[in-house]
C-alpha positions as CSV (number, residue, x, y, z in Angstrom):
1,M,-19.3,9.5,-3.2
2,R,-19.2,6.7,-0.5
3,V,-15.7,5.4,-0.2
4,V,-15.3,2.0,1.5
5,G,-12.1,0.3,2.4
6,F,-11.5,-3.5,2.2
7,I,-8.5,-4.2,4.2
8,G,-6.3,-7.2,4.9
9,P,-2.6,-8.3,4.7
10,S,-1.2,-9.3,1.4
11,G,-2.2,-12.7,0.2
12,T,-5.2,-13.2,2.5
13,G,-7.8,-13.3,-0.2
14,K,-9.1,-9.7,-0.6
15,S,-9.1,-9.8,-4.4
16,Y,-10.8,-13.2,-4.4
17,R,-13.7,-11.8,-2.3
18,A,-13.8,-8.3,-3.6
19,L,-16.7,-8.8,-6.0
20,W,-19.2,-10.2,-3.5
21,V,-18.1,-7.7,-0.8
22,A,-18.9,-4.9,-3.4
23,K,-22.2,-6.5,-4.5
24,E,-23.4,-7.0,-0.9
25,R,-22.9,-3.2,-0.3
26,N,-24.3,-2.0,-3.7
27,I,-20.9,-0.9,-4.9
28,D,-20.2,-1.1,-8.7
29,Y,-16.6,0.3,-8.7
30,I,-13.5,-1.3,-7.2
31,I,-9.9,0.0,-7.0
32,D,-7.5,-2.9,-6.7
33,D,-3.7,-2.9,-7.2
34,G,-3.7,0.2,-9.5
35,L,-6.8,-0.7,-11.5
36,L,-10.3,1.0,-11.6
37,I,-12.8,-1.8,-12.2
38,Y,-16.5,-1.5,-13.0
39,Q,-18.6,-4.7,-13.0
40,S,-15.6,-6.9,-13.7
41,R,-14.3,-4.7,-16.5
42,I,-11.1,-2.6,-16.3
43,I,-12.0,1.1,-16.9
44,A,-8.6,2.7,-16.2
45,G,-5.2,2.2,-14.6
46,K,-2.5,-0.4,-14.9
47,S,-2.0,-3.5,-12.8
48,A,0.6,-3.5,-10.0
49,K,1.0,-7.2,-10.7
50,K,2.8,-6.3,-14.0
51,A,5.6,-4.4,-12.1
52,P,9.0,-6.2,-12.3
53,T,9.7,-5.6,-8.6
54,K,7.7,-5.7,-5.4
55,I,8.5,-2.1,-4.6
56,G,7.4,-1.1,-8.1
57,S,4.2,-3.0,-7.5
58,I,3.5,-1.2,-4.2
59,K,4.1,2.2,-5.8
60,T,1.7,1.4,-8.7
61,A,-0.9,0.3,-6.2
62,L,-0.6,3.6,-4.4
63,F,-0.8,5.6,-7.6
64,Y,2.5,7.4,-7.1
65,E,3.1,7.9,-10.8
66,E,1.4,11.2,-11.9
67,Q,0.2,10.0,-15.3
68,H,-1.3,6.8,-13.9
69,R,-2.9,8.7,-11.0
70,E,-4.5,11.3,-13.2
71,Q,-5.9,8.7,-15.7
72,V,-7.7,6.9,-12.9
73,A,-8.8,10.1,-11.2
74,E,-10.2,11.5,-14.5
75,A,-12.2,8.3,-15.1
76,I,-13.7,8.5,-11.6
77,R,-14.6,12.2,-12.2
78,D,-16.2,11.3,-15.5
79,R,-18.2,8.4,-14.2
80,K,-19.2,9.9,-10.9
81,P,-19.8,6.6,-9.0
82,Q,-22.0,6.7,-6.0
83,A,-19.8,4.3,-4.1
84,L,-16.2,2.9,-4.5
85,L,-14.5,0.0,-2.8
86,I,-10.7,0.4,-2.3
87,L,-8.6,-2.7,-1.5
88,G,-5.5,-2.3,0.6
89,T,-3.2,-4.1,3.0
90,S,-3.7,-1.6,5.8
91,D,-5.8,1.3,7.0
92,G,-3.0,3.6,6.0
93,M,-2.7,2.2,2.4
94,V,-6.5,2.6,1.8
95,E,-6.4,6.2,3.2
96,K,-3.3,7.0,1.1
97,I,-5.0,5.8,-2.1
98,A,-8.1,7.8,-1.3
99,K,-5.9,10.9,-0.7
100,N,-3.8,10.4,-3.8
101,L,-6.9,10.1,-6.0
102,E,-8.7,12.9,-4.1
103,L,-11.7,10.8,-3.3
104,G,-12.4,12.2,0.1
105,K,-12.7,10.5,3.5
106,V,-13.0,6.7,3.8
107,S,-16.4,6.4,5.4
108,E,-16.4,2.6,6.2
109,K,-13.8,-0.1,6.6
110,I,-14.3,-3.8,6.1
111,Y,-11.5,-6.2,7.2
112,I,-10.8,-9.6,5.6
113,S,-11.5,-11.2,9.0
114,D,-15.1,-9.9,8.7
115,V,-15.7,-12.0,5.6
116,A,-13.3,-14.9,5.7
117,T,-12.6,-17.6,8.4
118,E,-9.2,-17.9,10.0
119,F,-8.7,-21.2,8.1
120,E,-9.6,-19.6,4.7
121,I,-7.1,-16.8,5.4
122,E,-4.3,-19.2,6.3
123,Q,-4.9,-21.3,3.1
124,A,-4.8,-18.1,1.0
125,I,-1.5,-17.1,2.6
126,K,0.0,-20.6,2.0
127,T,-1.0,-20.5,-1.7
128,R,0.5,-17.0,-2.1
129,S,3.7,-18.0,-0.3
130,A,4.2,-21.4,-2.0
131,Q,3.1,-20.6,-5.6
132,G,3.2,-16.9,-6.0
133,K,-0.3,-16.8,-7.3
134,H,-2.3,-13.5,-7.3
135,V,-6.0,-13.0,-8.1
136,I,-7.3,-10.1,-10.1
137,P,-11.1,-9.5,-9.9
138,V,-11.7,-9.3,-13.7
139,P,-12.4,-11.9,-16.3
140,S,-9.5,-13.6,-18.2
141,L,-10.5,-11.8,-21.5
142,E,-9.7,-8.5,-19.9
143,L,-6.1,-9.6,-19.0
144,K,-4.7,-12.0,-21.5
145,K,-3.3,-9.3,-23.8
146,D,-1.5,-7.4,-21.0
147,F,-0.5,-10.5,-19.0
148,S,0.9,-12.6,-21.9
149,G,3.6,-14.9,-20.5
150,F,2.5,-15.2,-16.9
151,F,-1.3,-15.6,-17.1
152,L,-2.3,-18.8,-15.4
153,D,-6.0,-19.5,-15.6
154,P,-9.5,-18.2,-15.2
155,L,-11.4,-18.7,-12.0
156,Q,-15.2,-18.9,-11.8
157,I,-16.4,-17.6,-8.4
158,F,-19.5,-18.7,-6.7
159,K,-21.0,-18.0,-3.3
160,R,-23.0,-20.5,-1.3
161,K,-26.5,-19.3,-0.8
162,A,-28.0,-22.5,0.7
163,K,-27.3,-26.2,0.8
164,G,-26.7,-27.2,-2.8
165,H,-27.4,-23.7,-4.2
166,F,-24.7,-21.3,-5.3
167,Q,-24.8,-17.7,-6.7
168,H,-22.5,-17.0,-9.5
169,M,-20.5,-13.9,-8.6
170,G,-18.4,-13.5,-11.7
171,E,-15.0,-14.5,-13.1
172,K,-11.6,-13.7,-11.7
173,S,-8.1,-14.3,-13.1
174,V,-5.1,-15.9,-11.6
175,V,-1.7,-14.5,-12.5
176,R,1.9,-15.0,-11.3
177,P,3.6,-11.5,-11.4
178,P,7.2,-11.2,-12.5
179,F,8.4,-10.2,-9.0
180,S,7.1,-13.4,-7.6
181,Y,9.9,-15.3,-9.4
182,N,12.6,-13.1,-8.0
183,G,12.6,-14.4,-4.4
184,K,12.3,-12.2,-1.3
185,Y,13.8,-8.8,-0.9
186,T,14.9,-7.0,2.3
187,I,15.9,-3.4,3.1
188,S,18.4,-3.2,5.9
189,D,17.8,-0.8,8.8
190,Y,21.1,0.9,7.9
191,A,19.8,1.8,4.4
192,I,16.7,3.4,6.0
193,Y,19.0,5.2,8.5
194,Q,21.1,6.6,5.7
195,V,17.9,8.1,4.1
196,V,16.8,9.6,7.4
197,N,20.3,10.8,8.3
198,H,20.5,12.6,4.9
199,I,17.2,14.4,5.6
200,I,18.1,15.4,9.2
201,T,21.7,16.6,8.5
202,G,20.3,18.6,5.5
203,M,18.0,20.7,7.7
204,D,19.3,24.0,8.9
205,E,17.7,23.3,12.3
206,M,19.2,19.9,12.9
207,D,22.8,18.9,13.7
208,K,22.9,15.1,13.8
209,I,21.2,11.8,14.9
210,T,22.6,10.2,18.1
211,R,20.3,7.2,18.3
212,F,18.2,5.4,15.6
213,R,15.9,2.5,15.8
214,L,13.4,1.0,13.3
215,N,10.7,-1.3,14.8
216,K,8.4,-3.6,12.7
217,A,4.7,-3.5,13.6
218,D,1.8,-5.6,12.2
219,D,0.9,-3.0,9.5
220,G,4.1,-1.0,9.1
221,F,7.1,0.5,10.8
222,V,7.7,2.7,13.9
223,L,10.8,5.0,13.7
224,D,12.4,6.2,17.0
225,M,15.4,8.4,17.2
226,D,17.3,11.0,19.2
227,V,18.7,14.2,17.6
228,V,20.9,17.2,18.4
229,M,19.4,20.5,17.2
230,I,20.8,23.9,16.6
231,Y,20.0,26.5,19.2
232,G,17.8,29.4,18.1
233,Y,15.2,27.5,16.0
234,D,11.5,26.7,16.8
235,L,11.9,23.1,18.0
236,V,8.3,22.0,17.5
237,S,7.9,23.2,14.0
238,A,11.3,21.8,13.0
239,I,10.4,18.3,14.4
240,K,7.1,18.3,12.6
241,R,8.8,19.3,9.3
242,A,11.4,16.5,9.8
243,Q,8.6,13.9,10.5
244,E,6.8,14.9,7.3
245,M,9.9,14.9,5.2
246,I,11.0,11.5,6.5
247,R,7.6,9.9,6.0
248,N,7.3,11.2,2.4
249,E,10.8,10.2,1.5
250,L,10.6,6.7,2.9
251,E,7.3,6.1,1.1
252,R,8.9,7.3,-2.1
253,F,12.2,5.5,-1.7
254,A,11.0,2.1,-0.4
255,A,7.2,2.2,-0.3
256,L,7.4,1.8,3.5
257,N,4.2,2.3,5.6
258,I,5.5,4.5,8.4
259,I,3.0,4.4,11.3
260,T,4.7,6.7,13.8
261,I,7.9,8.7,13.9
262,Y,9.3,9.6,17.4
263,I,11.9,12.3,17.4
264,T,13.5,13.3,20.8
265,V,15.7,16.3,21.0
266,K,18.5,15.3,23.5
267,S,20.6,18.5,23.4
268,L,21.2,21.8,21.6
269,V,24.4,23.1,20.0
270,M,25.3,26.6,18.9
271,K,26.3,25.6,15.3
272,K,26.4,22.6,13.1
273,S,29.2,20.0,13.5
274,F,30.5,18.2,10.5
275,A,31.3,14.8,11.9
276,L,31.7,12.1,9.3
277,T,30.2,9.3,11.4
278,E,27.0,8.9,13.4
279,Q,26.1,6.5,16.1
280,V,23.4,3.9,15.2
281,Q,21.9,1.6,17.8
């Protein structure tokens, strides 16, 4: 199966353009925000747009819930599509979806900037920010039952073929998810530190964190910290295990896309200390 990623930040118009990106590449199946879609019809899954919180929406889109993940994976196994388009906000998100659904390697990646102008992207972002409107690439009839109460309107999509001539690409639906009413949310660096500190101090090989910094990048976060380790353990394997545990737990806890985790061992001690406070910079 050919797996193609369609990538762009949230609100830049990926779902709006998903149908024609798929059609131009002879792809009949689309995965978008927790749904498996075939020729504008929902085959399996549940929409992340229905989640009451933004974090819940992200977890649904990544297929973290076992029952949801298995339902979509089984539908894909039964239908055996030749190609599949996965929508995501970053390379890492598309690859994570492909991994969670056991789809194999993402063989091609298309970015929103490849199919939309800078002006079109800016307008899409303004609409999302000001009105909280989201597009789902399926007809209204597919959604009205599940989206009762916050369904807005259908959207007929055409693509210009020549002057005065348009090709009908299908119908999409505009919805305003529950979480768009609730304002913005933030997770403090200290909350993230507490999760990481719990993991580090719970490891037999680690003593404590002496410096911690979380840096925001364009498509995720970079974590940088110094630690004190216990003498007598394999440093390399312990650090790799810590990186894996931290990445998995932060994805589960806060749906954070962790790009890189830098762990520097600053010193060794003979046995664990039990200090109640840690230094955070």
